The first five atom37 places (N, CA, C, CB, O) and aatype in JSON, in Angstrom:
{
  "aatype": [12, 8, 9, 10, 7, 16, 10, 9, 9, 7, 13, 9, 19, 7, 10, 10, 0, 1, 17, 10, 8, 14, 7, 3, 3, 11, 12, 7, 9, 19, 10, 16, 16, 9, 10, 7, 9, 0, 7, 0, 13, 0, 0, 16, 18, 7, 7, 5, 0, 10, 8, 10, 18, 0, 14, 7, 6, 2, 0, 7, 13, 9, 7, 0, 19, 9, 7, 0, 9, 19, 10, 10, 19, 19, 9, 7, 10, 9, 1, 1, 0, 0, 11],
  "atom_mask": [
    [1, 1, 1, 1, 1],
    [1, 1, 1, 1, 1],
    [1, 1, 1, 1, 1],
    [1, 1, 1, 1, 1],
    [1, 1, 1, 0, 1],
    [1, 1, 1, 1, 1],
    [1, 1, 1, 1, 1],
    [1, 1, 1, 1, 1],
    [1, 1, 1, 1, 1],
    [1, 1, 1, 0, 1],
    [1, 1, 1, 1, 1],
    [1, 1, 1, 1, 1],
    [1, 1, 1, 1, 1],
    [1, 1, 1, 0, 1],
    [1, 1, 1, 1, 1],
    [1, 1, 1, 1, 1],
    [1, 1, 1, 1, 1],
    [1, 1, 1, 1, 1],
    [1, 1, 1, 1, 1],
    [1, 1, 1, 1, 1],
    [1, 1, 1, 1, 1],
    [1, 1, 1, 1, 1],
    [1, 1, 1, 0, 1],
    [1, 1, 1, 1, 1],
    [1, 1, 1, 1, 1],
    [1, 1, 1, 1, 1],
    [1, 1, 1, 1, 1],
    [1, 1, 1, 0, 1],
    [1, 1, 1, 1, 1],
    [1, 1, 1, 1, 1],
    [1, 1, 1, 1, 1],
    [1, 1, 1, 1, 1],
    [1, 1, 1, 1, 1],
    [1, 1, 1, 1, 1],
    [1, 1, 1, 1, 1],
    [1, 1, 1, 0, 1],
    [1, 1, 1, 1, 1],
    [1, 1, 1, 1, 1],
    [1, 1, 1, 0, 1],
    [1, 1, 1, 1, 1],
    [1, 1, 1, 1, 1],
    [1, 1, 1, 1, 1],
    [1, 1, 1, 1, 1],
    [1, 1, 1, 1, 1],
    [1, 1, 1, 1, 1],
    [1, 1, 1, 0, 1],
    [1, 1, 1, 0, 1],
    [1, 1, 1, 1, 1],
    [1, 1, 1, 1, 1],
    [1, 1, 1, 1, 1],
    [1, 1, 1, 1, 1],
    [1, 1, 1, 1, 1],
    [1, 1, 1, 1, 1],
    [1, 1, 1, 1, 1],
    [1, 1, 1, 1, 1],
    [1, 1, 1, 0, 1],
    [1, 1, 1, 1, 1],
    [1, 1, 1, 1, 1],
    [1, 1, 1, 1, 1],
    [1, 1, 1, 0, 1],
    [1, 1, 1, 1, 1],
    [1, 1, 1, 1, 1],
    [1, 1, 1, 0, 1],
    [1, 1, 1, 1, 1],
    [1, 1, 1, 1, 1],
    [1, 1, 1, 1, 1],
    [1, 1, 1, 0, 1],
    [1, 1, 1, 1, 1],
    [1, 1, 1, 1, 1],
    [1, 1, 1, 1, 1],
    [1, 1, 1, 1, 1],
    [1, 1, 1, 1, 1],
    [1, 1, 1, 1, 1],
    [1, 1, 1, 1, 1],
    [1, 1, 1, 1, 1],
    [1, 1, 1, 0, 1],
    [1, 1, 1, 1, 1],
    [1, 1, 1, 1, 1],
    [1, 1, 1, 1, 1],
    [1, 1, 1, 1, 1],
    [1, 1, 1, 1, 1],
    [1, 1, 1, 1, 1],
    [1, 1, 1, 1, 1]
  ],
  "atom_positions": [
    [[-87.82, 49.23, 124.55], [-88.3, 49.01, 123.21], [-87.37, 48.0, 122.54], [-88.38, 50.34, 122.41], [-86.15, 48.09, 122.66]],
    [[-87.94, 47.07, 121.85], [-87.13, 46.07, 121.15], [-86.52, 46.68, 119.9], [-87.98, 44.84, 120.8], [-86.94, 47.74, 119.43]],
    [[-85.52, 46.01, 119.37], [-84.81, 46.53, 118.2], [-85.75, 46.65, 117.0], [-83.62, 45.62, 117.85], [-85.68, 47.63, 116.27]],
    [[-86.63, 45.67, 116.78], [-87.56, 45.74, 115.66], [-88.49, 46.95, 115.81], [-88.38, 44.44, 115.54], [-88.77, 47.64, 114.84]],
    [[-88.95, 47.19, 117.02], [-89.79, 48.36, 117.28], [-89.04, 49.65, 117.01], [0.0, 0.0, 0.0], [-89.61, 50.6, 116.47]],
    [[-87.77, 49.69, 117.39], [-86.95, 50.87, 117.14], [-86.76, 51.09, 115.64], [-85.58, 50.73, 117.84], [-86.75, 52.23, 115.18]],
    [[-86.6, 50.02, 114.88], [-86.47, 50.14, 113.43], [-87.74, 50.71, 112.8], [-86.14, 48.78, 112.8], [-87.67, 51.59, 111.94]],
    [[-88.88, 50.21, 113.23], [-90.16, 50.7, 112.69], [-90.37, 52.16, 113.08], [-91.33, 49.84, 113.18], [-90.75, 52.98, 112.24]],
    [[-90.14, 52.47, 114.34], [-90.25, 53.86, 114.81], [-89.26, 54.74, 114.04], [-90.01, 53.95, 116.34], [-89.58, 55.87, 113.69]],
    [[-88.06, 54.23, 113.8], [-87.05, 54.98, 113.06], [-87.49, 55.34, 111.66], [0.0, 0.0, 0.0], [-87.22, 56.45, 111.19]],
    [[-88.17, 54.44, 111.0], [-88.69, 54.73, 109.66], [-89.72, 55.85, 109.72], [-89.31, 53.45, 109.03], [-89.67, 56.79, 108.94]],
    [[-90.64, 55.73, 110.66], [-91.68, 56.75, 110.82], [-91.06, 58.09, 111.21], [-92.71, 56.32, 111.88], [-91.45, 59.14, 110.69]],
    [[-90.1, 58.04, 112.12], [-89.42, 59.26, 112.58], [-88.66, 59.92, 111.43], [-88.46, 58.93, 113.73], [-88.67, 61.15, 111.33]],
    [[-88.02, 59.14, 110.59], [-87.3, 59.71, 109.44], [-88.23, 60.47, 108.52], [0.0, 0.0, 0.0], [-87.91, 61.57, 108.06]],
    [[-89.39, 59.89, 108.24], [-90.37, 60.57, 107.4], [-90.9, 61.83, 108.08], [-91.52, 59.63, 107.06], [-91.07, 62.86, 107.43]],
    [[-91.16, 61.74, 109.37], [-91.66, 62.88, 110.12], [-90.62, 64.0, 110.19], [-92.07, 62.45, 111.54], [-90.96, 65.18, 110.07]],
    [[-89.36, 63.63, 110.39], [-88.29, 64.63, 110.45], [-88.14, 65.34, 109.1], [-86.96, 63.97, 110.85], [-87.92, 66.55, 109.06]],
    [[-88.25, 64.59, 108.02], [-88.18, 65.2, 106.69], [-89.32, 66.18, 106.48], [-88.2, 64.13, 105.6], [-89.14, 67.23, 105.86]],
    [[-90.5, 65.85, 107.0], [-91.66, 66.71, 106.86], [-91.52, 67.97, 107.71], [-92.92, 65.95, 107.25], [-91.94, 69.05, 107.29]],
    [[-90.94, 67.84, 108.9], [-90.79, 68.96, 109.82], [-89.63, 69.88, 109.46], [-90.62, 68.46, 111.22], [-89.67, 71.07, 109.76]],
    [[-88.59, 69.34, 108.84], [-87.39, 70.12, 108.52], [-87.63, 70.94, 107.26], [-86.17, 69.19, 108.34], [-87.95, 70.38, 106.21]],
    [[-87.48, 72.27, 107.34], [-87.71, 73.09, 106.16], [-86.55, 72.96, 105.17], [-87.89, 74.55, 106.55], [-85.44, 72.6, 105.54]],
    [[-86.84, 73.25, 103.93], [-85.79, 73.22, 102.91], [-85.94, 72.05, 101.97], [0.0, 0.0, 0.0], [-86.76, 71.16, 102.19]],
    [[-85.15, 72.07, 100.93], [-85.2, 71.03, 99.9], [-83.98, 70.14, 100.04], [-85.27, 71.66, 98.48], [-82.92, 70.43, 99.49]],
    [[-84.14, 69.05, 100.76], [-83.07, 68.06, 100.88], [-83.32, 66.98, 99.85], [-83.0, 67.45, 102.33], [-84.4, 66.38, 99.8]],
    [[-82.34, 66.73, 99.04], [-82.5, 65.74, 97.99], [-82.03, 64.38, 98.51], [-81.72, 66.15, 96.71], [-80.94, 63.91, 98.19]],
    [[-82.89, 63.76, 99.33], [-82.58, 62.44, 99.87], [-83.67, 61.48, 99.42], [-82.47, 62.47, 101.42], [-84.85, 61.85, 99.35]],
    [[-83.28, 60.29, 99.14], [-84.25, 59.26, 98.78], [-84.84, 58.6, 100.02], [0.0, 0.0, 0.0], [-84.52, 58.97, 101.15]],
    [[-85.68, 57.64, 99.78], [-86.36, 56.94, 100.88], [-85.36, 56.13, 101.7], [-87.46, 56.02, 100.32], [-85.55, 55.96, 102.91]],
    [[-84.31, 55.63, 101.08], [-83.33, 54.83, 101.8], [-82.56, 55.68, 102.8], [-82.36, 54.16, 100.82], [-82.42, 55.3, 103.96]],
    [[-82.06, 56.83, 102.36], [-81.32, 57.71, 103.27], [-82.23, 58.28, 104.35], [-80.65, 58.84, 102.49], [-81.8, 58.47, 105.49]],
    [[-83.47, 58.56, 103.99], [-84.43, 59.04, 104.98], [-84.66, 57.98, 106.05], [-85.76, 59.41, 104.31], [-84.72, 58.3, 107.24]],
    [[-84.79, 56.74, 105.63], [-85.0, 55.65, 106.58], [-83.77, 55.47, 107.47], [-85.3, 54.33, 105.83], [-83.91, 55.31, 108.69]],
    [[-82.6, 55.5, 106.9], [-81.36, 55.36, 107.68], [-81.23, 56.51, 108.67], [-80.12, 55.32, 106.75], [-80.84, 56.31, 109.82]],
    [[-81.56, 57.71, 108.23], [-81.53, 58.88, 109.11], [-82.48, 58.7, 110.29], [-81.89, 60.14, 108.32], [-82.1, 58.96, 111.43]],
    [[-83.69, 58.27, 110.03], [-84.66, 58.06, 111.09], [-84.25, 56.97, 112.05], [0.0, 0.0, 0.0], [-84.4, 57.1, 113.26]],
    [[-83.72, 55.89, 111.51], [-83.27, 54.78, 112.36], [-82.11, 55.21, 113.23], [-82.87, 53.58, 111.5], [-82.07, 54.88, 114.42]],
    [[-81.16, 55.96, 112.66], [-80.03, 56.45, 113.45], [-80.5, 57.39, 114.55], [-79.0, 57.16, 112.55], [-80.03, 57.32, 115.69]],
    [[-81.42, 58.29, 114.21], [-81.97, 59.19, 115.22], [-82.73, 58.45, 116.3], [0.0, 0.0, 0.0], [-82.62, 58.79, 117.48]],
    [[-83.5, 57.45, 115.9], [-84.27, 56.66, 116.87], [-83.35, 55.88, 117.8], [-85.21, 55.7, 116.15], [-83.57, 55.86, 119.02]],
    [[-82.32, 55.25, 117.25], [-81.39, 54.5, 118.09], [-80.63, 55.42, 119.04], [-80.4, 53.72, 117.23], [-80.49, 55.13, 120.22]],
    [[-80.15, 56.55, 118.51], [-79.39, 57.48, 119.35], [-80.25, 58.02, 120.48], [-78.84, 58.63, 118.51], [-79.82, 58.07, 121.63]],
    [[-81.47, 58.43, 120.16], [-82.34, 59.01, 121.17], [-82.86, 57.95, 122.14], [-83.51, 59.72, 120.52], [-82.92, 58.19, 123.35]],
    [[-83.24, 56.8, 121.62], [-83.81, 55.76, 122.49], [-82.79, 55.24, 123.48], [-84.36, 54.61, 121.65], [-83.0, 55.28, 124.69]],
    [[-81.69, 54.75, 122.96], [-80.71, 54.12, 123.83], [-79.83, 55.14, 124.55], [-79.86, 53.17, 123.04], [-79.38, 54.89, 125.67]],
    [[-79.58, 56.27, 123.92], [-78.82, 57.34, 124.58], [-79.59, 57.94, 125.74], [0.0, 0.0, 0.0], [-79.05, 58.15, 126.82]],
    [[-80.87, 58.22, 125.51], [-81.71, 58.78, 126.57], [-81.91, 57.82, 127.72], [0.0, 0.0, 0.0], [-81.94, 58.24, 128.88]],
    [[-82.04, 56.54, 127.42], [-82.17, 55.53, 128.48], [-80.87, 55.37, 129.24], [-82.6, 54.19, 127.89], [-80.88, 55.18, 130.45]],
    [[-79.74, 55.43, 128.53], [-78.45, 55.29, 129.2], [-78.17, 56.47, 130.12], [-77.32, 55.17, 128.16], [-77.53, 56.32, 131.16]],
    [[-78.66, 57.65, 129.75], [-78.48, 58.84, 130.58], [-79.59, 58.99, 131.62], [-78.43, 60.08, 129.71], [-79.63, 59.97, 132.37]],
    [[-80.5, 58.02, 131.65], [-81.62, 58.0, 132.59], [-82.53, 59.22, 132.44], [-81.09, 57.93, 134.02], [-83.06, 59.74, 133.42]],
    [[-82.7, 59.66, 131.19], [-83.61, 60.77, 130.93], [-85.06, 60.29, 130.9], [-83.25, 61.45, 129.6], [-85.97, 61.04, 131.25]],
    [[-85.26, 59.05, 130.47], [-86.59, 58.45, 130.45], [-86.45, 56.94, 130.45], [-87.4, 58.93, 129.21], [-85.39, 56.38, 130.15]],
    [[-87.56, 56.29, 130.81], [-87.58, 54.83, 130.88], [-88.04, 54.26, 129.54], [-88.52, 54.34, 132.03], [-88.63, 54.98, 128.73]],
    [[-87.77, 52.99, 129.29], [-88.24, 52.36, 128.05], [-89.76, 52.46, 127.93], [-87.8, 50.89, 127.98], [-90.48, 52.23, 128.9]],
    [[-90.23, 52.8, 126.73], [-91.66, 52.86, 126.46], [-92.31, 54.21, 126.74], [0.0, 0.0, 0.0], [-93.51, 54.35, 126.52]],
    [[-91.57, 55.18, 127.2], [-92.15, 56.5, 127.45], [-92.26, 57.29, 126.15], [-91.29, 57.28, 128.47], [-91.5, 57.07, 125.21]],
    [[-93.22, 58.22, 126.1], [-93.41, 59.06, 124.92], [-92.22, 59.96, 124.65], [-94.65, 59.9, 125.06], [-91.99, 60.37, 123.51]],
    [[-91.46, 60.27, 125.67], [-90.28, 61.12, 125.5], [-89.28, 60.47, 124.54], [-89.61, 61.38, 126.86], [-88.54, 61.17, 123.85]],
    [[-89.25, 59.15, 124.49], [-88.36, 58.46, 123.56], [-88.71, 58.74, 122.12], [0.0, 0.0, 0.0], [-87.82, 58.92, 121.29]],
    [[-90.0, 58.78, 121.81], [-90.43, 59.08, 120.44], [-90.11, 60.52, 120.08], [-91.94, 58.81, 120.28], [-89.6, 60.8, 119.0]],
    [[-90.39, 61.43, 120.99], [-90.1, 62.84, 120.77], [-88.59, 63.05, 120.61], [-90.64, 63.71, 121.93], [-88.15, 63.8, 119.74]],
    [[-87.81, 62.38, 121.44], [-86.35, 62.45, 121.34], [-85.85, 61.9, 120.03], [0.0, 0.0, 0.0], [-84.9, 62.42, 119.45]],
    [[-86.49, 60.83, 119.54], [-86.09, 60.25, 118.26], [-86.36, 61.22, 117.12], [-86.84, 58.92, 118.02], [-85.55, 61.33, 116.2]],
    [[-87.48, 61.93, 117.16], [-87.77, 62.93, 116.12], [-86.73, 64.05, 116.16], [-89.2, 63.51, 116.31], [-86.23, 64.47, 115.12]],
    [[-86.43, 64.53, 117.36], [-85.43, 65.59, 117.49], [-84.06, 65.11, 117.03], [-85.35, 66.09, 118.95], [-83.34, 65.84, 116.34]],
    [[-83.7, 63.88, 117.39], [-82.43, 63.32, 116.95], [-82.34, 63.2, 115.44], [0.0, 0.0, 0.0], [-81.29, 63.47, 114.86]],
    [[-83.43, 62.8, 114.8], [-83.43, 62.68, 113.35], [-83.34, 64.05, 112.68], [-84.68, 61.94, 112.87], [-82.66, 64.2, 111.66]],
    [[-84.02, 65.05, 113.24], [-83.95, 66.4, 112.68], [-82.52, 66.94, 112.8], [-84.95, 67.34, 113.39], [-82.01, 67.57, 111.87]],
    [[-81.89, 66.69, 113.94], [-80.5, 67.14, 114.12], [-79.6, 66.47, 113.09], [-80.01, 66.82, 115.56], [-78.75, 67.12, 112.5]],
    [[-79.79, 65.17, 112.87], [-78.99, 64.48, 111.86], [-79.27, 65.03, 110.47], [-79.28, 62.98, 111.89], [-78.35, 65.13, 109.66]],
    [[-80.51, 65.39, 110.18], [-80.85, 65.97, 108.89], [-80.12, 67.29, 108.67], [-82.35, 66.18, 108.78], [-79.6, 67.56, 107.59]],
    [[-80.08, 68.12, 109.71], [-79.38, 69.41, 109.62], [-77.88, 69.19, 109.42], [-79.64, 70.25, 110.9], [-77.26, 69.85, 108.59]],
    [[-77.31, 68.27, 110.17], [-75.87, 67.99, 110.06], [-75.53, 67.47, 108.67], [-75.42, 66.97, 111.14], [-74.54, 67.89, 108.07]],
    [[-76.34, 66.57, 108.14], [-76.09, 66.04, 106.8], [-76.2, 67.16, 105.76], [-77.08, 64.9, 106.47], [-75.41, 67.21, 104.82]],
    [[-77.17, 68.06, 105.94], [-77.31, 69.19, 105.03], [-76.09, 70.1, 105.06], [0.0, 0.0, 0.0], [-75.63, 70.57, 104.02]],
    [[-75.57, 70.35, 106.27], [-74.37, 71.18, 106.38], [-73.15, 70.51, 105.74], [-74.08, 71.48, 107.85], [-72.35, 71.18, 105.09]],
    [[-73.02, 69.23, 105.92], [-71.9, 68.5, 105.33], [-72.0, 68.52, 103.82], [-71.85, 67.05, 105.85], [-70.99, 68.7, 103.13]],
    [[-73.2, 68.33, 103.29], [-73.38, 68.36, 101.83], [-73.06, 69.73, 101.25], [-74.81, 67.96, 101.47], [-72.44, 69.83, 100.19]],
    [[-73.47, 70.8, 101.94], [-73.17, 72.15, 101.46], [-71.69, 72.45, 101.5], [-73.93, 73.19, 102.27], [-71.16, 73.11, 100.61]],
    [[-71.01, 71.96, 102.54], [-69.57, 72.21, 102.67], [-68.79, 71.43, 101.62], [-69.08, 71.82, 104.08], [-67.71, 71.85, 101.2]],
    [[-69.32, 70.3, 101.18], [-68.63, 69.46, 100.2], [-68.74, 70.01, 98.78], [-69.18, 68.05, 100.24], [-67.97, 69.62, 97.9]],
    [[-69.69, 70.91, 98.55], [-69.87, 71.44, 97.18], [-68.85, 72.43, 96.83], [-71.21, 72.07, 97.03], [-68.87, 72.97, 95.72]]
  ]
}
């Protein structure tokens, strides 16, 4: 997947992760987009580097959603600990 494709998928994944993750996270569209992009990059290139899937497989999209949800949970925990 090209970098531009990963960015677009990351935006979609960020929105999807926010929808799937329960709770009230007070994040704007910018942080949601960054979260999705980070999850997409980590899952796409990390999974390919570990030879879990090849470029263009559906597992990359699913991995990106899971990666973004994990990042959402971690950010929520960090925010709660900082209060």
